[in-house]
C-alpha positions in Angstrom: -13.8 -9.5 0.1 -16.5 -7.2 -1.2 -16.0 -6.3 -4.9 -17.9 -3.0 -4.7 -19.0 -0.4 -2.1 -17.4 1.2 0.8 -13.6 0.8 0.8 -11.4 1.0 3.8 -8.4 3.3 3.8 -5.9 0.5 3.1 -7.9 -1.3 0.5 -6.7 1.2 -2.0 -3.1 -0.1 -1.9 -2.7 -3.8 -1.6 0.9 -4.3 -0.4 0.8 -7.6 1.5 -0.3 -10.3 -1.0 2.9 -12.0 -2.2 6.7 -11.8 -2.5 9.3 -11.3 -5.2 12.3 -13.7 -5.1 15.7 -12.0 -5.3 19.1 -12.3 -3.6 19.2 -11.3 0.1 21.9 -9.2 1.5 22.5 -7.9 5.0 21.2 -4.4 5.4 24.1 -2.0 5.7 24.3 0.3 8.7 23.1 3.8 7.6 24.7 7.0 8.5 22.5 9.4 10.5 21.4 12.6 8.6 19.3 14.7 10.9 20.7 17.7 9.1 21.6 17.2 5.4 24.2 19.4 3.8 23.3 21.0 0.4 24.8 19.4 -2.7 25.2 20.5 -6.2 24.0 17.3 -7.7 20.6 15.7 -7.3 22.1 12.5 -5.8 24.1 12.2 -2.6 27.8 11.5 -2.7 28.7 7.8 -2.4 28.7 6.4 1.2 28.8 3.0 2.8 25.0 3.0 2.9 24.3 4.1 -0.6 22.5 1.7 -2.9 24.6 0.9 -6.0 23.7 3.4 -8.8 21.2 1.8 -11.2 22.0 1.4 -14.9 20.8 4.0 -17.4 17.0 4.2 -17.4 15.6 1.6 -19.9 13.4 2.9 -22.7 9.7 2.7 -22.3 8.2 -0.8 -22.8 5.9 -1.4 -25.8 2.5 -2.6 -24.6 1.3 -6.0 -25.6 -2.1 -6.0 -27.3 -5.2 -6.5 -25.2 -5.8 -10.1 -26.3 -6.3 -12.7 -23.5 -6.7 -16.4 -23.7 -9.3 -18.4 -21.7 -8.3 -18.5 -18.0 -6.7 -21.6 -16.5 -8.7 -23.9 -14.3 -6.2 -24.1 -11.5 -5.8 -20.5 -10.4 -5.1 -18.5 -8.4 -7.3 -15.9 -10.1 -7.7 -12.2 -9.6 -11.4 -11.3 -9.3 -12.8 -7.8 -9.9 -15.9 -6.1 -11.3 -15.9 -4.5 -14.8 -18.9 -3.1 -16.7 -21.6 -5.2 -14.9 -19.4 -8.3 -15.3 -17.3 -10.4 -13.0 -13.7 -10.9 -14.3 -11.5 -13.8 -13.2 -7.9 -13.1 -14.4 -5.0 -15.5 -14.3 -2.2 -14.6 -12.0 0.2 -13.9 -14.9 -2.4 -11.8 -16.7 -2.5 -14.1 -19.8 -6.0 -15.6 -19.4 -9.3 -14.3 -18.3 -13.0 -15.3 -18.0 -15.8 -12.8 -18.2 -19.0 -13.8 -16.4 -22.2 -11.6 -16.8 -23.6 -10.5 -13.4 -27.3 -11.4 -12.8 -29.7 -8.8 -14.1 -30.7 -6.2 -11.5 -27.9 -7.1 -9.1 -26.3 -3.7 -9.2 -28.0 -2.5 -6.0 -25.2 -3.2 -3.6 -21.9 -5.0 -3.0 -20.8 -8.2 -4.5 -18.7 -10.8 -2.6 -16.9 -13.8 -4.2 -16.0 -16.8 -2.1 -12.3 -17.5 -1.5 -12.5 -20.6 -3.7 -14.1 -18.7 -6.6 -17.1 -20.9 -6.6 -19.9 -18.6 -5.3 -20.8 -14.9 -5.9 -23.0 -13.3 -3.3 -25.2 -10.4 -4.6 -28.4 -8.5 -3.9 -31.6 -8.2 -5.8 -34.7 -6.0 -5.3 -35.0 -2.8 -3.3 -35.6 -1.3 0.2 -36.2 2.2 -1.1 -39.6 3.8 -0.3 -40.4 4.5 -4.0 -39.9 0.9 -5.1 -41.2 -2.5 -4.2 -39.8 -3.7 -0.9 -38.3 -7.0 -2.1 -34.6 -6.8 -1.2 -33.0 -10.3 -1.0 -29.5 -11.8 -0.8 -28.6 -14.5 -3.4 -25.8 -16.8 -4.5 -24.6 -17.4 -8.1 -22.8 -20.7 -8.7 -20.0 -19.7 -11.0 -19.4 -23.3 -12.1 -22.9 -24.0 -13.5 -24.7 -20.6 -13.5 -27.4 -21.7 -11.1 -28.7 -19.3 -8.5 -29.8 -19.8 -4.9 -31.8 -17.6 -2.5 -30.0 -17.0 0.8 -32.8 -15.0 2.4 -35.3 -12.2 1.9 -33.9 -9.3 4.0 -37.0 -7.3 4.9 -39.7 -7.9 7.5 -43.4 -8.0 6.6 -44.0 -4.6 8.2 -41.1 -2.8 6.5 -40.9 0.3 6.5 -43.6 0.8 9.1 -41.2 -0.7 11.6 -39.3 2.6 11.7 -42.5 4.5 12.8 -42.9 2.0 15.6 -39.2 2.2 16.6 -39.3 6.0 16.8 -41.9 5.8 19.5 -39.3 4.4 21.9 -36.2 6.2 20.7 -32.8 6.5 22.4 -33.0 10.2 21.5 -36.4 11.9 21.5 -35.3 14.1 18.5 -34.7 11.0 16.3 -37.0 10.8 13.2 -38.1 7.9 11.2 -36.1 9.2 8.3 -32.9 9.1 10.3 -33.6 5.5 11.4 -34.2 4.4 7.8 -31.2 6.3 6.5 -29.0 4.4 8.9 -30.6 1.1 7.8 -30.2 1.8 4.1 -26.6 2.9 4.5 -25.5 -0.6 5.7 -28.0 -3.2 4.5 -26.4 -3.9 1.0 -22.8 -3.3 2.1 -22.5 -5.5 5.2 -21.4 -8.7 3.5 -18.3 -10.9 4.0 -17.1 -14.4 3.5 -15.2 -16.2 6.2 -11.6 -16.8 5.2 -12.2 -20.5 4.5 -15.4 -19.8 2.6 -17.5 -21.9 4.9 -19.7 -19.0 6.1 -21.3 -15.9 4.6 -22.0 -13.1 7.1 -24.6 -10.5 6.1 -27.1 -8.0 7.6 -30.8 -8.6 7.4 -34.0 -7.1 8.8 -36.3 -10.0 8.2 -36.9 -10.5 12.0 -37.2 -6.7 12.6 -37.5 -4.1 13.8 -33.8 -3.2 12.9 -31.1 -5.0 10.9 -29.0 -7.6 12.6 -26.0 -9.9 11.8 -26.7 -13.3 10.3 -24.4 -16.1 9.3 -25.2 -18.5 6.4 -23.6 -22.0 6.6 -22.5 -23.1 3.2 -22.5 -26.8 4.3 -26.0 -27.0 5.8 -27.6 -24.0 4.1 -28.8 -22.9 7.6 -28.9 -19.4 8.9 -27.9 -18.3 12.5 -28.7 -14.9 14.0 -25.7 -13.3 15.7 -26.9 -9.9 17.0 -29.9 -8.4 18.7 -30.8 -4.7 19.4 -32.3 -1.5 18.0 -29.3 -0.3 16.0 -28.6 -0.8 12.3 -25.7 -2.9 11.0 -23.2 -0.8 9.0 -20.3 -3.2 8.3 -19.0 -6.6 9.2 -15.8 -8.5 8.7 -13.8 -11.6 9.8 -10.6 -11.8 11.6 -7.7 -13.3 9.5 -8.1 -16.7 11.1 -11.9 -16.7 10.8 -12.4 -17.1 14.6 -14.0 -13.7 15.2 -16.8 -11.8 13.4 -16.5 -8.1 14.0 -19.3 -5.7 13.1 -20.5 -2.1 13.8 -23.9 -0.6 14.2 -25.5 2.8 14.6 -28.9 3.9 15.8 -29.5 6.9 13.6 -27.4 9.3 11.5 -26.9 12.8 12.8 -23.9 15.1 13.5 -23.3 13.3 16.8 -23.6 9.8 15.5 -21.9 7.1 17.6 -20.8 3.8 16.0 -20.7 0.8 18.3 -18.1 -2.0 17.6 -19.0 -5.6 18.5 -17.2 -8.9 18.2 -18.6 -12.4 18.4 -17.7 -16.0 17.5 -19.6 -18.7 15.7 -19.9 -20.9 18.8 -23.1 -20.4 20.7 -25.9 -17.9 20.1 -25.5 -14.9 22.4 -25.1 -11.5 20.9 -21.7 -10.0 20.4 -19.8 -8.3 23.2 -19.5 -4.5 23.0 -15.8 -3.7 22.2 -16.1 0.1 22.1 -18.1 3.2 21.1 -16.7 5.6 18.6 -18.0 9.1 18.0 -17.9 10.0 14.3 -19.2 12.9 12.3 -20.9 10.9 9.5 -21.5 14.1 7.6 -17.7 14.2 6.9 -16.4 12.6 3.7 -13.7 10.9 5.9 -16.1 9.1 8.2 -13.9 6.0 8.2 -15.7 4.2 11.0 -18.5 3.3 8.5 -16.3 0.7 6.9 -14.9 -2.6 8.2 -11.4 -2.6 9.7 -8.7 -3.4 7.1 -5.7 -2.7 9.4 -5.4 -6.1 11.1 -2.3 -6.5 13.2 -2.8 -10.1 14.0 -5.7 -12.6 14.4 -7.3 -10.6 17.2 -6.1 -7.0 17.0 -6.8 -4.3 14.5 -6.4 -0.5 14.3 -9.4 1.8 14.5 -9.7 5.6 14.6 -12.3 8.4 14.6 -12.9 11.1 12.0 -14.6 14.5 11.8 -14.7 17.4 9.4 -12.4 19.5 11.6 -9.4 17.3 12.5 -9.8 14.6 9.9 -8.7 11.2 11.3 -7.7 11.2 14.9 -7.6 9.0 18.1 -5.7 6.0 16.8 -6.5 2.9 18.9 -5.3 -0.7 19.0 -8.5 -2.9 19.4 -8.1 -6.3 21.0 -11.2 -8.3 20.4 -10.1 -11.3 22.4 -9.6 -9.1 25.5 -12.5 -6.8 24.7 -10.3 -3.7 25.0 -9.0 -0.7 23.0 -5.7 0.9 23.8 -5.1 4.5 22.7 -2.0 4.8 20.6 -2.3 8.5 19.5 -5.0 11.0 20.6 -4.1 13.7 18.0 -5.0 13.8 14.3 -3.0 12.1 11.6 -2.6 11.6 7.9 -0.8 9.1 5.7 -1.1 6.2 8.2 1.2 3.3 7.3 2.2 0.1 9.0 5.7 -1.5 8.9 5.7 -5.0 7.3 6.5 -6.7 10.6 3.4 -5.0 12.0 5.1 -3.6 15.1 4.9 0.1 14.3 2.6 2.7 12.7 3.8 5.8 11.1 2.0 9.1 10.2 2.1 12.8 10.1 0.2 14.9 12.7 -0.6 18.5 12.2 -2.6 18.8 15.4 -1.0 16.3 17.9 -3.1 17.8 20.8 -6.5 17.2 19.2 -9.1 17.4 20.6 -7.7 19.1 23.7 -6.5 22.3 22.0 -2.8 22.4 22.8 -1.5 22.6 19.3 2.3 22.3 18.9 2.8 21.6 22.6 6.2 21.0 24.0 5.8 17.2 24.2 4.3 16.5 20.8 4.9 19.2 18.1 3.4 18.9 14.7 5.4 16.5 12.5 6.0 12.8 11.7 5.7 10.2 14.3 6.2 6.5 14.9 4.0 4.6 17.3 4.9 1.2 18.6 2.1 -1.3 19.4 4.0 -2.7 22.4 3.9 -0.3 25.2 2.8 1.8 23.4 5.9 3.8 22.3 5.8 7.3 20.6 8.8 8.5 18.7 9.1 11.9 17.0 10.8 11.9 13.6 12.9 15.1 13.2 12.4 17.3 10.1 15.6 17.4 8.0 17.3 20.8 7.5 18.8 21.6 4.1 20.2 24.9 3.1 18.1 26.8 5.7 14.8 24.9 4.8 12.9 22.6 7.1 11.4 19.6 5.2 8.1 18.0 5.9 8.5 14.2 6.4 6.1 11.8 4.7 6.3 8.2 5.8 5.7 6.2 2.6 5.6 2.6 3.9 7.2 0.2 6.3 10.8 -0.7 5.6 12.2 -4.3 5.6 15.0 -3.8 8.1 14.3 -4.5 11.7 16.3 -1.4 12.8 14.8 0.8 10.1 11.0 0.2 10.1 10.1 3.0 7.6 11.0 4.6 4.3 10.2 8.3 4.2 10.4 11.2 1.8 11.1 14.9 2.7 9.9 17.9 0.9 13.4 19.4 0.7 15.4 16.2 -0.2 15.3 14.6 -3.6 15.8 11.0 -2.5 14.3 8.6 0.0 15.3 8.4 3.7 15.3 5.4 6.0 13.8 6.0 9.5 14.9 3.9 12.4 12.7 2.8 15.3 14.4 5.6 17.3 13.4 8.3 14.8 16.9 8.7 13.3 17.0 9.6 9.6 19.6 8.1 7.2 20.4 8.6 3.6 19.3 5.8 1.2 20.7 7.3 -2.0 17.5 6.1 -3.8 15.5 8.4 -6.0 11.9 8.8 -4.7 8.7 7.2 -6.1 5.8 5.0 -5.1 7.1 2.4 -2.6 5.7 -1.1 -2.1 7.0 -4.2 -0.3 6.6 -7.9 -1.0 4.8 -9.7 1.8 7.7 -12.2 2.3 9.9 -9.2 3.0 12.6 -10.3 0.5 12.2 -7.3 -1.8 10.8 -3.9 -2.2 10.2 -1.7 -5.2 10.2 2.0 -6.1 7.9 3.0 -9.0 8.6 6.1 -11.0 9.1 6.1 -14.8 10.5 2.6 -14.2 10.1 0.0 -11.5 13.3 -0.5 -9.5 13.4 -3.7 -7.5 15.7 -3.8 -4.4 16.7 -6.6 -2.2 16.3 -6.6 1.6 19.9 -5.3 1.7 19.0 -2.4 -0.6 20.9 -3.8 -3.7 19.3 -2.8 -7.0 18.2 -6.2 -8.4 16.6 -5.2 -11.6 14.9 -2.2 -13.3 11.7 -2.7 -15.4 10.7 0.0 -17.9 7.1 1.2 -18.0 5.0 2.3 -20.9 4.7 6.1 -21.2 0.8 5.9 -20.9 1.0 4.1 -17.6 0.5 6.9 -15.0 1.5 5.9 -11.4 0.9 8.1 -8.3 1.1 7.4 -4.6 -2.6 6.7 -4.6 -2.3 4.0 -7.4 -3.4 0.5 -6.5 -0.8 -2.2 -6.5 -1.7 -5.9 -6.4 1.1 -8.4 -6.0 1.0 -11.9 -7.6 0.7 -14.7 -5.1 3.9 -16.3 -6.6 5.8 -13.0 -6.3 6.9 -13.0 -9.9 5.1 -9.8 -10.7 2.3 -7.4 -9.9 -0.7 -5.6 -11.3 -1.0 -1.8 -11.5 -4.1 0.3 -11.8 -4.1 3.5 -13.9 -7.4 5.2 -14.3 -9.8 2.4 -15.4 -7.0 0.3 -16.9 -5.2 -2.7 -15.3 -1.6 -3.6 -16.3 0.2 -6.9 -15.6 3.9 -6.6 -15.1 6.4 -9.5 -15.0 9.4 -8.4 -12.9 11.7 -11.2 -14.3 11.1 -10.7 -18.0 10.2 -7.0 -17.8 7.1 -7.6 -19.8 4.1 -5.3 -19.5 0.6 -6.2 -20.7 -2.6 -4.2 -20.7 -5.2 -6.6 -19.4 -8.2 -4.5 -18.7 -9.7 -1.1 -19.8 -13.1 -1.0 -18.1 -12.6 -1.3 -14.4 -15.4 -0.3 -12.1 -14.0 2.5 -10.0 -13.1 2.6 -7.2 -11.6 -0.8 -8.1 -11.6 -3.6 -5.6 -9.7 -6.9 -6.1 -9.5 -10.2 -4.4 -7.5 -13.4 -5.0 -9.5 -16.6 -5.3 -8.0 -20.1 -5.4 -10.1 -23.1 -6.7 -10.1 -26.1 -4.4 
C-alpha cells in the first residue's frame, strides 16, 4: 500500500481489517417503518426489535501520556508516515519504532512491503527546472542499506515529448500536456504484490512514454508489462496477487479519457484493454486517477466516472478475468458504501437520469438506492415521513444481517434505521453516530461521545468512553486491529489507540502526515 499520494475514496475509512470478539445473537425481525409517527421523546418506544437501552454514558476517559516503548519484533505493525519519518506501531499501540526516511525522498509516494522489510521510495526529479535524475530505490529496514531498483527516465527526456507530439492522437495536443500526464503518474504508480514478491512501478527508461514494470524481489530482475504512447497513472494488484491492474492517459485536457488495463505476471504481452473511462480531470473529484480500492473479490472491482457537473456517476462492476464491465447505475451518486458481504452497494442519487437529462423520472426518482451485484438489481429506499416532513436517507455502511444489508440515517429521525435488501426501513432504536463493522462480521460499533459495541444480534455488548479532545466525524479514519481487540482513530494529525475490552484510550501519535495512509505489515 502506498503511504503517501493519491488516495482512493475508500482508503479514508478502513473498515475491513479485523474483527472484535463478542457474543453472537440471532438478529431479531425488525418492524417496518416506512412512515414513522412523531414521538415526544428522542428514543422510540420499546419494541421487539429495539436494542436494549445502554447504561448511563460513561465519563470521559483520561488520556494516557504519549510515552511508547520500543516496538515488538513479532508484529503485526501499523505503518504510516509522520514528519519525514516512517513509523512502525505495535498493534496494541504500546510500542513504536521511528525510522528516518532517506534524504531527498519526499518527491513522491512511499510503499512498504507486506512483511515490513523493504520501503520503496523515489529520489531525484523529472521537473524541467531540475536535473533529470528520477530513480526508484529500496531501503532495507533491517540494516539501513539501500538498493537502486532502476533509473526511471530515458536518455532523451524530456525531448521525447517533442518527438511524440509530431504523431499525436489529437492534433491539438501539446508537449506540455503530454509531460503533465507523465508527471502526474510517474511517482505515484507504485504497488507491492500482496505476498511482497514483486514491486510494480511506472518508468520511462525505455521511452517515449511511461510503462508498467515489475521488479522481482527474488531475482532482482525487471520485466516490462505494458507498451504504448500513453502515460501510466496508477497501478494496483488484485487481492490474490494474480492480476496487475493499471490505468493510462495520453494527455490531460477537459476531454481526458483514462484507459484501464489488466495483465498477469505470466508471459510478456501487454495488458488487455478492459474499458475506457471519460473523466474531467479538471474536477477535484476525478476519481479515475487513482487505483481501485473497491474490490468485490479477486477479479472484480467497482469503477465510476466523475466530472464537475454531476460528481461521481456511471457505477460499473469490472470483471478483469472476463475483460468486461457491467453498468450498475448510470446516474450520479454520493456516499457510496458496500455491505460487508460484498453483495450490495448503497448510495444517494440526486440525478438518477444523468447524463441523459431525465431528472426525477418515474422509474428512478432522486433518493437512496441499493444496487445488487448479481443481476444487477436496483432497489429504491423510501424516504421516511415524520410529522409532515420527508427525510433524506444517508446509507452509512453495510449491515451484518443477511436480510438487512445496510444501516442508514434520516435527516428527520434521531436514531439509526436498518434497510433490508427490499428497501424496507425498520427502527433500530440506536442513537446515530459513525458506524463501522468488524471484518469477521461478529460486531459493529457506533461512535459518538462514546463507542458503543453491538453484537451481530444488535445487543449492546459494551460502551467505551472517549476523551473530550477526541473529535470524531463521519469522515474520520478508523483502523481495526488485526486481532479485533481494538482500533485506531484519527483526529486531525493525532492517532489514538483504543482497547475495546479494557476501555483504555492512548494517544500514540501527534504528527501524522495528512491525508494519513496506513497499512499493516507482518514480519515473516
